[in-house]
The first five atom37 places (N, CA, C, CB, O) and aatype in JSON, in Angstrom:
{
  "aatype": [12, 10, 6, 0, 16, 7, 7, 1, 7, 0, 0, 0, 19, 9, 3, 0, 19, 7, 15, 3, 7, 15, 12, 15, 3, 0, 10, 2, 10, 19, 1, 0, 7, 7, 16, 19, 15, 19, 19, 7, 19, 8, 2, 10, 3, 14, 13, 14, 13, 14, 0, 16, 9, 15, 10, 9, 1, 15, 9, 16, 10, 1, 12, 16, 16, 0, 14, 19, 5, 1, 16, 17, 14, 6, 10, 19, 14, 10, 10, 5, 15, 7, 1, 10, 3, 19, 15, 7, 9, 13, 16, 3, 16, 12, 14, 10, 15, 3, 0, 15, 0, 0, 18, 0, 0, 19, 0, 0, 1, 16, 0, 3, 4, 19, 11, 19, 0, 10, 15, 9],
  "atom_mask": [
    [1, 1, 1, 1, 1],
    [1, 1, 1, 1, 1],
    [1, 1, 1, 1, 1],
    [1, 1, 1, 1, 1],
    [1, 1, 1, 1, 1],
    [1, 1, 1, 0, 1],
    [1, 1, 1, 0, 1],
    [1, 1, 1, 1, 1],
    [1, 1, 1, 0, 1],
    [1, 1, 1, 1, 1],
    [1, 1, 1, 1, 1],
    [1, 1, 1, 1, 1],
    [1, 1, 1, 1, 1],
    [1, 1, 1, 1, 1],
    [1, 1, 1, 1, 1],
    [1, 1, 1, 1, 1],
    [1, 1, 1, 1, 1],
    [1, 1, 1, 0, 1],
    [1, 1, 1, 1, 1],
    [1, 1, 1, 1, 1],
    [1, 1, 1, 0, 1],
    [1, 1, 1, 1, 1],
    [1, 1, 1, 1, 1],
    [1, 1, 1, 1, 1],
    [1, 1, 1, 1, 1],
    [1, 1, 1, 1, 1],
    [1, 1, 1, 1, 1],
    [1, 1, 1, 1, 1],
    [1, 1, 1, 1, 1],
    [1, 1, 1, 1, 1],
    [1, 1, 1, 1, 1],
    [1, 1, 1, 1, 1],
    [1, 1, 1, 0, 1],
    [1, 1, 1, 0, 1],
    [1, 1, 1, 1, 1],
    [1, 1, 1, 1, 1],
    [1, 1, 1, 1, 1],
    [1, 1, 1, 1, 1],
    [1, 1, 1, 1, 1],
    [1, 1, 1, 0, 1],
    [1, 1, 1, 1, 1],
    [1, 1, 1, 1, 1],
    [1, 1, 1, 1, 1],
    [1, 1, 1, 1, 1],
    [1, 1, 1, 1, 1],
    [1, 1, 1, 1, 1],
    [1, 1, 1, 1, 1],
    [1, 1, 1, 1, 1],
    [1, 1, 1, 1, 1],
    [1, 1, 1, 1, 1],
    [1, 1, 1, 1, 1],
    [1, 1, 1, 1, 1],
    [1, 1, 1, 1, 1],
    [1, 1, 1, 1, 1],
    [1, 1, 1, 1, 1],
    [1, 1, 1, 1, 1],
    [1, 1, 1, 1, 1],
    [1, 1, 1, 1, 1],
    [1, 1, 1, 1, 1],
    [1, 1, 1, 1, 1],
    [1, 1, 1, 1, 1],
    [1, 1, 1, 1, 1],
    [1, 1, 1, 1, 1],
    [1, 1, 1, 1, 1],
    [1, 1, 1, 1, 1],
    [1, 1, 1, 1, 1],
    [1, 1, 1, 1, 1],
    [1, 1, 1, 1, 1],
    [1, 1, 1, 1, 1],
    [1, 1, 1, 1, 1],
    [1, 1, 1, 1, 1],
    [1, 1, 1, 1, 1],
    [1, 1, 1, 1, 1],
    [1, 1, 1, 1, 1],
    [1, 1, 1, 1, 1],
    [1, 1, 1, 1, 1],
    [1, 1, 1, 1, 1],
    [1, 1, 1, 1, 1],
    [1, 1, 1, 1, 1],
    [1, 1, 1, 1, 1],
    [1, 1, 1, 1, 1],
    [1, 1, 1, 0, 1],
    [1, 1, 1, 1, 1],
    [1, 1, 1, 1, 1],
    [1, 1, 1, 1, 1],
    [1, 1, 1, 1, 1],
    [1, 1, 1, 1, 1],
    [1, 1, 1, 0, 1],
    [1, 1, 1, 1, 1],
    [1, 1, 1, 1, 1],
    [1, 1, 1, 1, 1],
    [1, 1, 1, 1, 1],
    [1, 1, 1, 1, 1],
    [1, 1, 1, 1, 1],
    [1, 1, 1, 1, 1],
    [1, 1, 1, 1, 1],
    [1, 1, 1, 1, 1],
    [1, 1, 1, 1, 1],
    [1, 1, 1, 1, 1],
    [1, 1, 1, 1, 1],
    [1, 1, 1, 1, 1],
    [1, 1, 1, 1, 1],
    [1, 1, 1, 1, 1],
    [1, 1, 1, 1, 1],
    [1, 1, 1, 1, 1],
    [1, 1, 1, 1, 1],
    [1, 1, 1, 1, 1],
    [1, 1, 1, 1, 1],
    [1, 1, 1, 1, 1],
    [1, 1, 1, 1, 1],
    [1, 1, 1, 1, 1],
    [1, 1, 1, 1, 1],
    [1, 1, 1, 1, 1],
    [1, 1, 1, 1, 1],
    [1, 1, 1, 1, 1],
    [1, 1, 1, 1, 1],
    [1, 1, 1, 1, 1],
    [1, 1, 1, 1, 1],
    [1, 1, 1, 1, 1],
    [1, 1, 1, 1, 1]
  ],
  "atom_positions": [
    [[10.3, 36.51, 23.1], [11.0, 35.69, 24.08], [11.49, 34.41, 23.44], [10.09, 35.39, 25.28], [12.64, 34.0, 23.63]],
    [[10.62, 33.77, 22.67], [11.03, 32.51, 22.03], [12.16, 32.75, 21.04], [9.82, 31.86, 21.31], [13.08, 31.94, 20.95]],
    [[12.11, 33.85, 20.32], [13.18, 34.17, 19.37], [14.49, 34.43, 20.11], [12.79, 35.4, 18.5], [15.56, 33.97, 19.68]],
    [[14.41, 35.16, 21.21], [15.61, 35.51, 21.99], [16.25, 34.28, 22.64], [15.25, 36.54, 23.06], [17.44, 34.3, 22.95]],
    [[15.48, 33.23, 22.86], [16.0, 32.03, 23.53], [16.16, 30.85, 22.57], [15.09, 31.64, 24.67], [16.28, 29.7, 23.0]],
    [[16.17, 31.13, 21.29], [16.33, 30.07, 20.3], [15.18, 29.05, 20.33], [0.0, 0.0, 0.0], [15.38, 27.87, 20.03]],
    [[13.99, 29.53, 20.71], [12.81, 28.67, 20.73], [12.61, 27.91, 22.02], [0.0, 0.0, 0.0], [11.6, 27.22, 22.17]],
    [[13.55, 28.01, 22.97], [13.44, 27.26, 24.23], [12.46, 27.87, 25.2], [14.79, 27.15, 24.89], [11.78, 27.15, 25.93]],
    [[12.37, 29.18, 25.24], [11.54, 29.86, 26.22], [12.38, 30.27, 27.42], [0.0, 0.0, 0.0], [13.54, 29.89, 27.55]],
    [[11.77, 31.06, 28.28], [12.47, 31.58, 29.46], [12.55, 30.52, 30.55], [11.77, 32.84, 29.99], [11.65, 29.69, 30.69]],
    [[13.63, 30.55, 31.31], [13.77, 29.62, 32.43], [12.77, 29.95, 33.53], [15.2, 29.66, 32.99], [12.32, 29.05, 34.24]],
    [[12.43, 31.22, 33.68], [11.46, 31.65, 34.68], [10.66, 32.82, 34.14], [12.17, 32.04, 36.01], [11.2, 33.69, 33.45]],
    [[9.38, 32.84, 34.45], [8.49, 33.91, 34.02], [7.69, 34.37, 35.23], [7.55, 33.45, 32.85], [7.2, 33.54, 36.01]],
    [[7.56, 35.68, 35.4], [6.77, 36.24, 36.49], [5.51, 36.86, 35.91], [7.59, 37.29, 37.3], [5.57, 37.71, 35.02]],
    [[4.36, 36.43, 36.41], [3.09, 37.04, 36.05], [2.65, 37.9, 37.22], [2.0, 35.97, 35.69], [2.22, 37.38, 38.25]],
    [[2.74, 39.22, 37.05], [2.3, 40.14, 38.1], [1.1, 40.95, 37.64], [3.45, 41.08, 38.51], [0.71, 41.92, 38.29]],
    [[0.51, 40.55, 36.51], [-0.61, 41.28, 35.96], [-1.93, 40.75, 36.49], [-0.6, 41.2, 34.44], [-2.82, 41.53, 36.85]],
    [[-2.06, 39.44, 36.55], [-3.27, 38.85, 37.11], [-4.44, 38.74, 36.16], [0.0, 0.0, 0.0], [-5.58, 38.95, 36.57]],
    [[-4.17, 38.43, 34.91], [-5.27, 38.24, 33.96], [-5.08, 36.91, 33.24], [-5.34, 39.42, 32.93], [-3.99, 36.33, 33.25]],
    [[-6.16, 36.43, 32.62], [-6.06, 35.18, 31.87], [-5.0, 35.28, 30.78], [-7.41, 34.82, 31.25], [-4.23, 34.34, 30.55]],
    [[-4.96, 36.42, 30.1], [-4.0, 36.6, 29.01], [-2.56, 36.55, 29.49], [0.0, 0.0, 0.0], [-1.72, 35.92, 28.86]],
    [[-2.27, 37.21, 30.62], [-0.89, 37.21, 31.11], [-0.49, 35.83, 31.64], [-0.72, 38.27, 32.22], [0.67, 35.43, 31.51]],
    [[-1.43, 35.1, 32.24], [-1.13, 33.75, 32.72], [-0.89, 32.82, 31.54], [-2.28, 33.22, 33.59], [0.04, 32.0, 31.58]],
    [[-1.7, 32.93, 30.51], [-1.49, 32.1, 29.31], [-0.14, 32.41, 28.67], [-2.62, 32.33, 28.28], [0.59, 31.51, 28.28]],
    [[0.18, 33.7, 28.57], [1.48, 34.1, 28.01], [2.62, 33.52, 28.83], [1.59, 35.63, 27.94], [3.58, 32.99, 28.27]],
    [[2.53, 33.62, 30.14], [3.59, 33.1, 31.01], [3.78, 31.61, 30.79], [3.26, 33.39, 32.49], [4.91, 31.14, 30.67]],
    [[2.69, 30.86, 30.74], [2.79, 29.4, 30.55], [3.32, 29.04, 29.16], [1.42, 28.76, 30.76], [4.0, 28.03, 28.99]],
    [[3.0, 29.88, 28.17], [3.48, 29.61, 26.81], [4.93, 30.03, 26.6], [2.61, 30.32, 25.81], [5.6, 29.5, 25.72]],
    [[5.42, 30.98, 27.39], [6.78, 31.49, 27.2], [7.83, 30.82, 28.07], [6.79, 32.95, 27.46], [9.03, 31.02, 27.86]],
    [[7.4, 30.04, 29.06], [8.37, 29.37, 29.91], [8.84, 28.08, 29.22], [7.76, 29.05, 31.32], [8.07, 27.4, 28.55]],
    [[10.11, 27.77, 29.4], [10.65, 26.56, 28.78], [10.24, 25.31, 29.55], [12.17, 26.64, 28.68], [9.81, 25.4, 30.7]],
    [[10.37, 24.18, 28.94], [10.13, 22.91, 29.62], [11.07, 22.85, 30.83], [10.36, 21.68, 28.66], [12.26, 23.13, 30.71]],
    [[10.53, 22.49, 31.98], [11.31, 22.44, 33.2], [11.45, 23.79, 33.88], [0.0, 0.0, 0.0], [12.11, 23.9, 34.91]],
    [[10.82, 24.83, 33.32], [10.93, 26.17, 33.87], [9.9, 26.43, 34.96], [0.0, 0.0, 0.0], [9.1, 25.56, 35.32]],
    [[9.93, 27.66, 35.47], [9.07, 28.06, 36.57], [8.26, 29.29, 36.21], [9.89, 28.33, 37.83], [8.79, 30.27, 35.68]],
    [[6.97, 29.24, 36.5], [6.1, 30.41, 36.37], [5.73, 30.82, 37.79], [4.81, 30.1, 35.51], [5.19, 30.03, 38.56]],
    [[6.03, 32.08, 38.13], [5.69, 32.62, 39.44], [4.59, 33.66, 39.26], [6.94, 33.24, 40.15], [4.74, 34.6, 38.49]],
    [[3.5, 33.47, 39.98], [2.38, 34.41, 39.94], [2.39, 35.18, 41.25], [1.01, 33.66, 39.72], [2.25, 34.6, 42.32]],
    [[2.57, 36.51, 41.15], [2.62, 37.36, 42.33], [1.38, 38.24, 42.31], [3.93, 38.22, 42.36], [1.17, 39.0, 41.37]],
    [[0.59, 38.14, 43.33], [-0.62, 38.94, 43.41], [-1.85, 38.1, 43.2], [0.0, 0.0, 0.0], [-1.8, 36.87, 43.24]],
    [[-2.95, 38.77, 42.98], [-4.23, 38.1, 42.88], [-4.69, 38.08, 41.44], [-5.28, 38.78, 43.76], [-4.81, 39.12, 40.8]],
    [[-4.94, 36.9, 40.94], [-5.48, 36.73, 39.6], [-6.92, 37.19, 39.62], [-5.36, 35.25, 39.11], [-7.56, 37.2, 40.67]],
    [[-7.45, 37.57, 38.46], [-8.86, 37.99, 38.47], [-9.72, 36.84, 38.97], [-9.32, 38.45, 37.06], [-9.26, 35.7, 39.02]],
    [[-10.92, 37.1, 39.33], [-11.75, 36.12, 40.02], [-12.48, 35.16, 39.09], [-12.73, 36.83, 40.87], [-13.22, 34.3, 39.56]],
    [[-12.3, 35.29, 37.79], [-12.91, 34.35, 36.86], [-12.12, 33.05, 36.85], [-12.98, 34.95, 35.43], [-10.9, 33.07, 37.01]],
    [[-12.8, 31.92, 36.68], [-12.06, 30.65, 36.61], [-11.1, 30.66, 35.42], [-13.04, 29.45, 36.49], [-11.47, 31.07, 34.32]],
    [[-9.88, 30.21, 35.65], [-8.86, 30.15, 34.59], [-8.75, 28.71, 34.11], [-7.48, 30.68, 35.1], [-8.56, 27.81, 34.92]],
    [[-8.86, 28.49, 32.81], [-8.75, 27.12, 32.28], [-7.29, 26.65, 32.27], [-9.35, 27.04, 30.85], [-6.66, 26.62, 31.22]],
    [[-6.77, 26.3, 33.43], [-5.36, 25.93, 33.57], [-5.05, 24.68, 32.77], [-5.01, 25.72, 35.05], [-5.71, 23.66, 32.93]],
    [[-4.05, 24.75, 31.91], [-3.68, 23.59, 31.08], [-2.81, 22.6, 31.88], [-2.92, 24.06, 29.82], [-1.6, 22.52, 31.67]],
    [[-3.44, 21.86, 32.77], [-2.72, 20.99, 33.7], [-1.93, 19.9, 32.99], [-3.7, 20.35, 34.67], [-0.77, 19.66, 33.33]],
    [[-2.52, 19.25, 32.02], [-1.84, 18.13, 31.37], [-0.58, 18.58, 30.65], [-2.77, 17.44, 30.38], [0.48, 17.99, 30.82]],
    [[-0.69, 19.63, 29.85], [0.48, 20.11, 29.11], [1.54, 20.67, 30.06], [0.08, 21.17, 28.08], [2.73, 20.53, 29.81]],
    [[1.11, 21.31, 31.15], [2.06, 21.82, 32.14], [2.79, 20.68, 32.82], [1.34, 22.7, 33.18], [3.99, 20.78, 33.1]],
    [[2.08, 19.6, 33.1], [2.7, 18.41, 33.7], [3.69, 17.77, 32.73], [1.62, 17.38, 34.1], [4.81, 17.43, 33.11]],
    [[3.28, 17.61, 31.49], [4.17, 17.01, 30.48], [5.43, 17.85, 30.29], [3.43, 16.86, 29.14], [6.51, 17.3, 30.09]],
    [[5.29, 19.19, 30.35], [6.44, 20.08, 30.18], [7.21, 20.31, 31.48], [5.98, 21.42, 29.63], [8.19, 21.06, 31.49]],
    [[6.78, 19.68, 32.58], [7.45, 19.8, 33.88], [7.57, 21.25, 34.35], [8.83, 19.17, 33.82], [8.62, 21.66, 34.83]],
    [[6.49, 22.0, 34.19], [6.49, 23.4, 34.62], [6.19, 23.48, 36.11], [5.44, 24.22, 33.81], [5.25, 22.86, 36.6]],
    [[6.99, 24.24, 36.81], [6.75, 24.51, 38.23], [5.93, 25.79, 38.31], [8.1, 24.64, 39.04], [6.3, 26.8, 37.72]],
    [[4.84, 25.75, 39.04], [3.98, 26.92, 39.22], [4.04, 27.33, 40.67], [2.52, 26.63, 38.77], [3.74, 26.54, 41.57]],
    [[4.43, 28.58, 40.9], [4.49, 29.12, 42.27], [3.52, 30.3, 42.32], [5.97, 29.56, 42.67], [3.49, 31.13, 41.41]],
    [[2.75, 30.37, 43.39], [1.79, 31.46, 43.53], [1.87, 32.03, 44.94], [0.35, 30.97, 43.22], [1.97, 31.29, 45.92]],
    [[1.81, 33.34, 45.02], [1.85, 34.0, 46.32], [1.26, 35.39, 46.18], [3.3, 34.07, 46.88], [1.07, 35.89, 45.07]],
    [[0.98, 35.99, 47.28], [0.64, 37.42, 47.29], [1.85, 38.14, 47.88], [-0.68, 37.71, 48.11], [2.64, 37.55, 48.62]],
    [[1.97, 39.39, 47.57], [3.09, 40.16, 48.1], [2.89, 40.32, 49.61], [3.2, 41.55, 47.4], [1.79, 40.63, 50.06]],
    [[3.94, 40.12, 50.4], [3.82, 40.25, 51.86], [3.84, 41.71, 52.29], [4.96, 39.48, 52.56], [4.77, 42.16, 52.97]],
    [[2.82, 42.44, 51.9], [2.8, 43.89, 52.07], [2.99, 44.31, 53.53], [1.5, 44.45, 51.55], [3.86, 45.13, 53.83]],
    [[2.18, 43.75, 54.43], [2.26, 44.18, 55.82], [3.63, 43.9, 56.44], [1.18, 43.5, 56.64], [4.09, 44.65, 57.29]],
    [[4.28, 42.83, 56.01], [5.59, 42.48, 56.56], [6.67, 43.49, 56.13], [5.99, 41.07, 56.12], [7.68, 43.65, 56.81]],
    [[6.46, 44.15, 54.99], [7.47, 45.09, 54.5], [7.24, 46.53, 54.95], [7.5, 45.05, 52.99], [8.11, 47.38, 54.76]],
    [[6.09, 46.82, 55.55], [5.78, 48.19, 55.96], [6.82, 48.82, 56.87], [4.47, 48.23, 56.63], [7.18, 49.98, 56.65]],
    [[7.33, 48.13, 57.89], [8.3, 48.78, 58.78], [9.54, 49.32, 58.05], [8.73, 47.8, 59.84], [10.14, 50.3, 58.49]],
    [[9.91, 48.68, 56.96], [11.07, 49.16, 56.2], [10.67, 50.19, 55.13], [11.8, 47.99, 55.54], [11.39, 51.16, 54.9]],
    [[9.52, 49.96, 54.49], [9.15, 50.8, 53.36], [8.55, 52.15, 53.75], [8.18, 50.06, 52.51], [8.84, 53.15, 53.1]],
    [[7.73, 52.18, 54.78], [7.06, 53.43, 55.15], [8.07, 54.55, 55.45], [6.16, 53.21, 56.36], [7.9, 55.66, 54.94]],
    [[9.12, 54.29, 56.25], [10.11, 55.37, 56.46], [10.8, 55.81, 55.16], [11.17, 54.91, 57.46], [11.1, 57.0, 55.0]],
    [[11.04, 54.89, 54.26], [11.65, 55.27, 52.98], [10.71, 56.16, 52.17], [12.03, 54.01, 52.17], [11.16, 57.12, 51.55]],
    [[9.44, 55.84, 52.18], [8.45, 56.68, 51.49], [8.35, 58.05, 52.14], [7.08, 56.0, 51.48], [8.35, 59.08, 51.46]],
    [[8.27, 58.06, 53.46], [8.12, 59.33, 54.19], [9.32, 60.24, 54.0], [7.91, 59.06, 55.67], [9.16, 61.46, 53.95]],
    [[10.5, 59.68, 53.9], [11.7, 60.5, 53.74], [11.95, 60.9, 52.28], [12.9, 59.74, 54.26], [12.81, 61.74, 52.01]],
    [[11.19, 60.32, 51.37], [11.39, 60.63, 49.95], [12.5, 59.83, 49.3], [0.0, 0.0, 0.0], [12.83, 60.06, 48.14]],
    [[13.09, 58.88, 50.03], [14.18, 58.08, 49.48], [13.68, 57.01, 48.51], [14.96, 57.42, 50.61], [14.46, 56.49, 47.71]],
    [[12.4, 56.67, 48.58], [11.82, 55.68, 47.68], [10.91, 56.4, 46.7], [11.05, 54.57, 48.47], [9.89, 56.97, 47.1]],
    [[11.27, 56.36, 45.44], [10.51, 57.05, 44.41], [9.43, 56.12, 43.86], [11.45, 57.53, 43.26], [9.73, 55.09, 43.26]],
    [[8.18, 56.48, 44.07], [7.07, 55.67, 43.59], [6.33, 56.34, 42.44], [6.11, 55.36, 44.72], [5.23, 55.92, 42.07]],
    [[6.93, 57.39, 41.89], [6.28, 58.06, 40.76], [6.18, 57.07, 39.6], [7.05, 59.36, 40.34], [7.13, 56.33, 39.32]],
    [[5.07, 57.07, 38.96], [4.85, 56.16, 37.85], [4.22, 54.84, 38.25], [0.0, 0.0, 0.0], [3.79, 54.07, 37.39]],
    [[4.15, 54.56, 39.54], [3.54, 53.31, 40.0], [2.03, 53.46, 40.13], [4.14, 52.86, 41.33], [1.28, 52.56, 39.76]],
    [[1.59, 54.61, 40.66], [0.18, 54.82, 40.93], [-0.46, 55.61, 39.8], [0.0, 55.56, 42.27], [0.1, 56.59, 39.31]],
    [[-1.64, 55.17, 39.38], [-2.37, 55.89, 38.34], [-3.31, 56.93, 38.94], [-3.16, 54.91, 37.48], [-3.72, 57.86, 38.24]],
    [[-3.65, 56.78, 40.22], [-4.58, 57.7, 40.88], [-4.19, 57.87, 42.34], [-6.04, 57.19, 40.77], [-3.53, 57.02, 42.93]],
    [[-4.62, 58.99, 42.91], [-4.5, 59.23, 44.36], [-5.87, 59.65, 44.85], [-3.41, 60.33, 44.69], [-6.52, 60.53, 44.28]],
    [[-6.31, 59.01, 45.94], [-7.61, 59.33, 46.52], [-7.45, 59.44, 48.03], [-8.68, 58.25, 46.16], [-6.55, 58.83, 48.61]],
    [[-8.33, 60.22, 48.67], [-8.26, 60.31, 50.13], [-8.68, 58.98, 50.76], [-9.16, 61.46, 50.65], [-9.48, 58.23, 50.18]],
    [[-8.15, 58.7, 51.93], [-8.48, 57.47, 52.65], [-9.98, 57.33, 52.85], [-7.76, 57.45, 53.99], [-10.51, 56.21, 52.87]],
    [[-10.66, 58.45, 53.0], [-12.11, 58.39, 53.19], [-12.85, 57.84, 51.97], [-12.64, 59.78, 53.52], [-14.0, 57.42, 52.08]],
    [[-12.19, 57.83, 50.81], [-12.77, 57.26, 49.59], [-12.21, 55.88, 49.26], [-12.53, 58.2, 48.41], [-12.22, 55.46, 48.11]],
    [[-11.72, 55.18, 50.28], [-11.07, 53.88, 50.06], [-11.98, 52.89, 49.35], [-10.62, 53.3, 51.37], [-11.53, 52.15, 48.48]],
    [[-13.26, 52.87, 49.71], [-14.16, 51.9, 49.05], [-14.29, 52.22, 47.56], [-15.56, 51.92, 49.72], [-14.35, 51.3, 46.75]],
    [[-14.33, 53.48, 47.21], [-14.39, 53.86, 45.79], [-13.08, 53.51, 45.09], [-14.69, 55.36, 45.65], [-13.08, 53.11, 43.92]],
    [[-11.96, 53.67, 45.78], [-10.66, 53.34, 45.21], [-10.56, 51.84, 44.91], [-9.52, 53.77, 46.15], [-10.12, 51.44, 43.84]],
    [[-10.98, 51.03, 45.87], [-10.96, 49.58, 45.66], [-11.88, 49.19, 44.51], [-11.37, 48.84, 46.94], [-11.54, 48.33, 43.7]],
    [[-13.04, 49.81, 44.43], [-13.97, 49.52, 43.32], [-13.37, 49.91, 41.98], [-15.3, 50.26, 43.53], [-13.54, 49.2, 40.99]],
    [[-12.67, 51.03, 41.94], [-12.04, 51.48, 40.69], [-10.97, 50.52, 40.23], [-11.44, 52.88, 40.87], [-10.87, 50.22, 39.04]],
    [[-10.16, 50.02, 41.16], [-9.11, 49.06, 40.8], [-9.74, 47.73, 40.39], [-8.13, 48.85, 41.99], [-9.3, 47.1, 39.44]],
    [[-10.78, 47.31, 41.1], [-11.45, 46.04, 40.79], [-12.1, 46.06, 39.42], [-12.49, 45.73, 41.85], [-12.3, 45.0, 38.81]],
    [[-12.44, 47.24, 38.92], [-13.04, 47.35, 37.59], [-12.05, 47.01, 36.49], [-13.59, 48.74, 37.37], [-12.44, 46.75, 35.35]],
    [[-10.75, 47.03, 36.82], [-9.68, 46.65, 35.89], [-9.73, 47.39, 34.55], [-9.73, 45.17, 35.64], [-9.71, 46.78, 33.49]],
    [[-9.82, 48.7, 34.63], [-9.74, 49.51, 33.41], [-8.29, 49.93, 33.21], [-10.68, 50.75, 33.49], [-7.49, 49.92, 34.15]],
    [[-7.96, 50.28, 32.01], [-6.58, 50.66, 31.7], [-6.18, 51.98, 32.35], [-6.41, 50.77, 30.2], [-4.99, 52.21, 32.59]],
    [[-7.15, 52.84, 32.64], [-6.81, 54.15, 33.2], [-6.71, 54.16, 34.72], [-7.82, 55.16, 32.78], [-6.25, 55.16, 35.28]],
    [[-7.11, 53.09, 35.41], [-6.99, 53.04, 36.86], [-6.45, 51.66, 37.26], [-8.37, 53.34, 37.55], [-7.2, 50.68, 37.31]],
    [[-5.16, 51.61, 37.54], [-4.51, 50.34, 37.86], [-4.15, 50.25, 39.33], [-3.26, 50.15, 37.0], [-4.44, 49.25, 39.99]],
    [[-3.53, 51.29, 39.86], [-3.14, 51.34, 41.27], [-3.51, 52.7, 41.85], [-1.62, 51.08, 41.45], [-3.27, 53.74, 41.23]],
    [[-4.1, 52.67, 43.04], [-4.51, 53.9, 43.69], [-3.73, 54.06, 44.99], [-6.04, 53.9, 43.95], [-3.66, 53.13, 45.8]],
    [[-3.15, 55.24, 45.18], [-2.51, 55.59, 46.46], [-3.56, 56.27, 47.31], [-1.25, 56.52, 46.26], [-4.22, 57.22, 46.87]],
    [[-3.71, 55.78, 48.54], [-4.65, 56.4, 49.47], [-3.89, 57.37, 50.36], [-5.39, 55.32, 50.33], [-2.87, 57.01, 50.95]],
    [[-4.38, 58.59, 50.45], [-3.7, 59.62, 51.25], [-4.56, 60.0, 52.45], [-3.4, 60.87, 50.39], [-5.79, 59.9, 52.42]],
    [[-3.88, 60.43, 53.49], [-4.58, 60.83, 54.72], [-4.99, 62.28, 54.62], [-3.7, 60.6, 55.96], [-5.6, 62.81, 55.55]]
  ]
}
């Protein structure tokens, strides 16, 4: 990124991974005066946020979770009709009755289980 921008960094960086490494990368790759947007939930360990250097570099930090429930009325019909292709997004599919196991598997943050689709 730094090479592609002549050393300036990106004007905006999105961290949708939620790990210390991805947050550090985002803060290091954004240019002075740029914006880092964090979408989703960061892991639950305390992150040593570099407040002073971020302030000096005038970095804007925006954080939110995806408004999942607000998008359901539009997305569910697209999924049901097959118009929205989600292949490649989910690493596993489990029955709704195994939801607690699915959440535990995702919370374990292993490389082989990232997103689980719950089926009825």
